[in-house]
C-alpha positions as CSV (number, residue, x, y, z in Angstrom):
1,M,-86.7,-16.5,145.1
2,V,-86.4,-17.1,141.4
3,A,-83.9,-15.1,139.4
4,Q,-83.9,-15.3,135.6
5,I,-81.1,-13.7,133.5
6,E,-82.7,-12.1,130.4
7,P,-80.9,-12.3,127.0
8,E,-79.8,-8.6,127.3
9,G,-78.3,-9.3,130.7
10,A,-81.0,-7.9,133.0
11,V,-81.9,-10.0,136.0
12,R,-85.6,-10.5,136.7
13,A,-86.4,-11.7,140.3
14,C,-89.6,-13.0,141.9
15,S,-90.0,-14.2,145.4
16,E,-92.7,-15.7,147.6
17,R,-92.3,-16.6,151.3
18,L,-93.7,-20.1,151.9
19,S,-95.0,-21.2,155.3
20,I,-94.6,-24.8,154.3
21,W,-92.2,-26.7,152.0
22,P,-94.5,-28.4,149.6
23,Y,-91.9,-30.7,148.0
24,R,-89.8,-33.4,149.5
25,Y,-86.2,-32.7,148.4
26,E,-86.0,-35.8,146.2
27,D,-89.3,-34.9,144.5
28,L,-88.1,-31.3,143.8
29,V,-84.8,-32.6,142.3
30,A,-86.8,-35.0,140.1
31,Q,-89.1,-32.2,138.9
32,L,-86.1,-30.0,138.1
33,R,-84.5,-32.8,136.1
34,S,-87.8,-33.4,134.2
35,V,-87.7,-29.9,132.8
36,G,-84.0,-30.0,131.9
37,L,-82.6,-28.2,135.0
38,T,-79.5,-29.3,136.9
39,V,-79.0,-28.6,140.6
40,Q,-75.9,-26.4,140.9
41,S,-75.9,-26.0,144.7
42,T,-78.2,-26.9,147.6
43,T,-78.3,-26.3,151.4
44,F,-80.5,-29.4,151.9
45,D,-80.0,-31.1,155.2
46,P,-82.6,-33.7,156.4
47,E,-82.2,-32.2,160.0
48,S,-83.1,-28.7,158.8
49,D,-86.6,-27.1,158.4
50,G,-85.8,-25.4,155.1
51,Y,-83.4,-25.4,152.3
52,L,-82.2,-23.5,149.2
53,V,-81.8,-25.0,145.8
54,V,-80.0,-23.3,142.9
55,A,-80.7,-24.9,139.5
56,S,-79.9,-24.0,135.9
57,R,-80.3,-25.2,132.4
58,D,-77.0,-26.8,131.7
59,Q,-75.9,-27.2,128.1
60,A,-73.5,-30.0,128.9
61,R,-75.1,-33.1,130.2
62,G,-73.7,-33.8,133.7
63,T,-75.0,-35.0,137.0
64,S,-78.3,-33.7,138.2
65,E,-77.2,-33.2,141.7
66,P,-73.9,-32.0,143.2
67,A,-71.7,-34.3,145.1
68,P,-72.1,-34.1,148.9
């Protein structure tokens, strides 16, 4: 699910159920960083079959991945 907050405050959401996870976690984080997004939270666990990543454009430069 992708949710985007519009300038007037409305939330636009789009979702698609994937039968596979096309990205390794490390690759996904690198792709997010490359477009200026910072991981805010994640459920990633190498022992789990799936995970959730929440990323946003952060005005302040910080770390690109939350501390474990």
